[in-house]
N, C-alpha and C positions, 0 to 999 in steps of 0.2 A: 093177717093179710100179708101175702108174699109180694116182694118187690123184685122185679127182674132188672138187673143192671146190664146194660149193654157194654161192649168193649170201648166204644167211644166215650161213654160217660166216665168210665174209670180212668181213661187216659187224660181227659180234660181236667180231672181233679187231682192230678199228680200221681195217679196210680200207675201200675204196670199192666201190660196186656195179659189177661189170664191165659192159662194154658188151654189148648183146644180140647174140647170134650172128647172122650173116647168114642162116643157114638157119633156117627156122621149125621150132619144136618142135611135136611132137604132144602131145596130152594124155596119151599113155601114157608119153612119155619125160621130162616135166618134173614134178618132185615138187610145185612150187608150184601147178601147174595141177590136180594130183590132190587137194590138200587142200581141205577145205571152205572156203567164202568167209569165215567168221568167224575162222579160225585166224590169219591174218596180223595182224589188228587187236589180238588179245590179246597176241601177241608184241611188237608195237610199244609197248603200254602198259607191259609188263614192262621193256623196255629204257629207257623214259622214267623209270620209278621208280628203276631202278638208277643211272642217271646223276644223278638228283636227290639220291640218298643220297650218292654220291661228292662232289657239290658241297657238301653240308652238312658232310661230314667235312673237306673242304679249308678251309671257312670256320672250323670249330672249330680246325683246326691253325694258321691265321693268328692267331686270337685268343690261343691259348696261346703262340705265338711272341712276340707283343707284350707279354704279361704276364711271361714268364720268360726273355726274350731268348735263344731257342734259336738254335743254329747250323744253318742250312738246308744241305741237301745240294746238290751241284752239279746241273746239268741232267742230266748223264749218269747221276749216282747216282739221281736221281728216275726217270729212264727205266728204270734197272735195277730199282729197287724196284717200279715199276709193272708191269714185265714179269714180275717174280717173283710179284707178287700176282695178276696176270692168269693166269699159268700155273697157280697153285694153284687159282684159282676157275674157270678156264676162260674168264675174261673180262678185259678191260683194266681197271686200277685205278690210282689216284693215291695216293702216300704221302710222308711226310717223317720225319726222324729228328732228335731233339734229343740232341746228344752230351754236354751239360752238365747234364742233368736231375739235380736233387738237390744241386747245388753252388752256393754264393754267394761271389763274390770281392769283397773290399773294394777300392774305387777309390782311387787316390792323390789327396790334396788338400793344398794348402799350409796349414800351421798356424802360429800365432803363440802367444806366451805372455803371460799377464798378469803384471804386476810390482807389487810393493809398494815405495813410496818414503816416506821420512820428510820431512815438510814442516812449516814453521811454521804454526801455526793462524792463521786469518785470518777477517775478517768482510767480506762483500760489501755495500757501501753505495752510496748515491747522494747527490749533493750538488751545490752550485752554487759557482762561483768568484766571489769578491767582491774589490773593490778594497781594498787595505790601508788607504788613506786616500782620502777624497773631500771636496773643499772647494768651496763656492760662493764664489769670491773676490769680495769687495765693495770699494767705494771707501771710503777713510777721510777724504776731503775732497770738497768740492763744486766743480763746474766743468764746463767743456765738453770733451768728448772730442776731442782733436786727432789721435790716431793709435791704431789697433788693430794690434798687431804679430803676432798669432797668429790661427789659424783652427781649425776643428774638425779633430781628428786631429793637431795639431801636438805634437811632442815637445819639452818644455822642461826645463831644468835649474833648480835652485834659484837665485833672484834674477834670472832672465831677465825682461826687460821684457815685460809682457802688454799693457797699455793705458797711453797717455800722455794726461794731462789738461793743458789749457792752463795753464801755471804763471805767467802774467803777474801776476794779482792776488795770488797768494801771494808772489811775489817782491817786489812793491811793499810789502806789509805787513811782510815781513822787513826791507826796507831802512829802513822807518820805525822799527821796533823797534830796529834796530842803531844808528840815530842817537840815539835816546833813551838807550840804554845808554851810548853813548860820552859823551853830555852829563853823565850822572850820574857817570861815572868821572872826567870832568874836574872836576866840582864837588868831588869828594872828593880829587882829586889822585892818582888811582890810575893808574899806568902799566903795572902788571903784573897778576898774578892777584888776584882779590878775596880769596882766602884769606890773602894776606899783608898785608891791611889792618889797621892799628893806629889806633884813634881818638885815642889820646894824641899821635900825631904830627901831628894836624891843627892849623893855625895858631890857629884860634879857641879850640880847647881849651887849647893851650899858653898863649895870652894870658890866658885866664880863670884858668888854673892859677897863673900868675905873680901876678896881682892877688890871688888868694886867699891865696897864700903871704905876700905883703906885708902884707895886712890881718891875717893871723894873727900876724905878728911885732909889728906895732903894738899888737895887743891884749895880747900878753904884756907889753910894756913898760908899757902903761897899767895893767895889773893890779898891777905892782910899785909904780908911782908912786901909784896910788890907795890901795894898802895903807899907804904912808908918808904919806898925806895931802898929797902934793906937788901933784897936779892935782885939779881940782874934779870933782864928780860929773857935771856936764854934759859935760866933755871926755872922761871915761871912757865915758859912754854913746854919744857920737858915734863913738869908736873901735870900740866893740863893734858898732855898727850898720854901719859900713863893712865890717867883717869878714863880717857876715852877708850883706850885699849882694854882696860879692865871691864868697862861697861859692855863692850862688844862681846867679850868672852863670856860674860854672864848671860847675855841674851842668847848667844849661840848654844851654851850649855842647856839653857831652859828649852830652847827650840828642839834640840836633839832628844832631850828626854821626853818631851811631848810627842815627838814623832815616833819614838820607840814605843810609847804607850799606845798610840793609834795602831801601830803594826801589831802590837799584842792583842788589841781588841779585834783587829781583822782576823788574826789567827784563831781567836776564840769563836768568831762567827763561822769561819770555815770549819772549825771543829764541830760546831752544831750541825752544819750541812752534812759532814761526813757521818756523824752519828745518825742522822735521819736516813742517809743512804743505806746504812747497815739495817736500820729498822724497816726500810722499804723492801728489803729482800724477803720479808715476811708479809705476804699480801693477806689482809684481813677483811672480813665482811663489814661493809659500811652501815648495815642495818639488819634487823631480824627479817628473815625471809627464806624462800626456797630457791635452790639452785636449779634454774631452768636449762642451762647448757654448760657443759664443760668443754673449753676450747683449746686447752694445752695438755701436754703429756710430759712425763719425766724425760729430761735430756734435751728438750727444745731450748733454742736460744731465743730469748725475748728481748725486746728493746723498749725504750721509754721515749718521751718527747712527743712530737706531733704524730709520729707513727707508732705510738705505744701499742704494744700487743695486748689484746683483750684475752683474759684468762677464763672468766666465767660470766654467765648472765644470771643476775640475782633479781628476784621479784619479791615484793612485799605483798602478802595476801591477807594480812590482818591489820587494818580493815581493807576491804575492797571498795571499788567505785562501780556503781551501777549507772551506765550511760543510757538514758532514755530519749526517744524521739517523740516530741510533742508537736501536734499539728498547730498551725498558726492561729486557728480560731480559739484555741484553748490556752494561749500564752498568758493572757491576763488573769487566769484563774489560779496560777501557781505561784507560791511564795516559798522562800527558804524556810526550812524547819518542818515542812509537812512530811507526814509519814508515808512511806512506800512499802507495800506488801507485795511479795512476788514469789513465784515458784519456778523451778527449773526441772527439766525432764529427768535429771539424775536422781532427784528426790521428789517424786510426785506426791508423797504424803506429807511433806514438810512445807511450811510457809515461813519465809524469811522476811525480815523487816529492815528498813533503813531510813535515813533522814535526808531530805533534800539539802544539799550544801551549795551547789553552784548552778546558776541559770545563765546560759550564754546570752550575750546581748545581741547576737546576730542571727537572723533567720536565713536559712539556706536558700539560695536562688533556685536550685533545681527541684527540691522537694517541698519548699515552702513550709519548713518545720524548723524547730530549734532543738538543741541538746540540753538536757537537764541531767545533772549528776547527783547521785545520792551516796552517802557513806553507809557501808554495810559492815557491821561487825562480823568477824569470822574467826572467833577464838578457837573453835574446834577444827578449823582447816577443812571443813566439808566442801566449801565452794572453791572453785578454781577460775582463774581468769580465762575469758573466752566463752564461758557458758552463756547460752541464750536464755533469756528470762522473760516470762509473761508477768507483768506488774500491774498493780492497781494503786493509783495515786489518790490518797484520800484528801478531799477538799473540805474546807470549814463549813460549807453550806450543807443543809439537811434536806432530804426529799422523801416523798412517800413512794413506796413500792408495793405492787400487788404480788403476793406469793400464793401459789396453789400447789397441792401435792403433785409430785411428778407422775404418779400413777393415773391421775385424772386427765392427763394430756395424751392425746392420740396423734401420732406422727405418721404422715404419708409422704415420704420424700422430704421436700423442703417446706411442706405445709403442716402446720400444727393446728389441732382443733380440740375443743372441749364441748361437752353437752351441758347446757345450763337448764336447770329446772325452773320453768315459768308456768304458774297456774296448773301445776301437776303434770306438765308435758315437757319432755326433753327437747330442747332446741339447740341445734348445732351452731357453734360460734368459732370462726377462724381467728386465732390469736398470734401475736408476734412474741417470741420468747427471748429472754435474756440469759444470763448465766445461771447455772444450777447451784443451789445451796443445800448440800446434803440431800434430804428426801423431798425438798421443795424446789420449785423453779420460779424464776422471776418472769412475770408477764408484762411486757412493755406496752402493749396496746390490745384492746379487745374486751377487757374486763374493768370493772370499777372497784372490785374488792368486796362487794356486798353479795355476790352471787352464791347460789348453792349448785354444786356440780355433781354429776354422776361419777362415782368413784371408779367404775370400770366401763369406760366408753365403748369398748369393743362389744359389749353385750346389747347395746341399744342403737337406735337410729332416729333420725329427726322425726318428731311427731309422736313418739311412743309415750303412752301414759305412764307416769312414774309416781309411785308413792314411797316414802322412806320406809 
């Protein structure tokens, strides 16, 4: 049996219009020619509406696929679905199938755990490094500078020579004083130390003492003879007067010798002063330190006394003092001997330590804070006075801290958040952060330390199902 396919039937089933036959058709044999002229236009509009509806359904299917992640059928399956739909409706159609509709699978994500650690309580403070000692070394004698043996930045030890003053005048005065002292010693007959001097050993004193002793003996005999009426009163008075004269000469000789001895001692003291004046022409370092400033040059006239000339500024940098500002609410928590750890911008990878030595008893009126000083060893000279320091003052109390890996924290401006896994779902939590410790960061609030966190928070959002 033969079946005749019309052109409209072929087009309705997705085919193409066949070529016109070579033999002309008559009006009686062609159904298209037998229909009224308005019939083909109405059928064209119906076909256009049908394909528009199919296109809308396909767009809706694409939107549902993006929202619920459907699994599309293969091309062959789509063709089969289209053929089945077309067979059922008598026309070609487009369809899709979602095999996972109504099911939600949790995606695997890397997770990390928060932890609680016990740490010593501490205060985070700021401060400044100061020199343990700083001295503007001045001259103690007048003269002309003959040599400057240091410059800015020179490291010196105690008693190293800083500046040399011309000692010529000082040495001349010392020689003069020495000559005078030697003359007085010769006058007194002193060959050894002045402390061994005995005035009674001096010739003048011994001669006067002998005369006095003789006059005393003559007076005793005269007393006996006068009592017996053997000598006259005039002879007795003469003997008595001779004794008085001898006694006065003895006392005078003893006084003069003692006076000469005191003059000799004064000359000795002046000699010591002159020797020091010569020594003062060499200006030495009073302690180990660094030369911060050189204030004189060769050839300058410098003076001593109240207007003494300053020659160099010397600072001691081992140890240093770290001056810290402590708020008034934390004053009662600090005790001498506590450890201070601090860093400076010059050495960001090094941590320095010191011990609290001094706590000021006065709170500042304007800042309501007090100063605390710590002693900082500086044997290698790495630190310098004036450096700004960020310090952590360790306190004897201990407290619990929550630490989480830094990569589990997501920052957006001033806000920090993490994603906590609760019942298999990621929940967003805003946290307050503290200082970082290597690859972990301190969480001040928002977590208890028992949570499990998503390791890469940038990959999830609140409410996403998560499985490790």
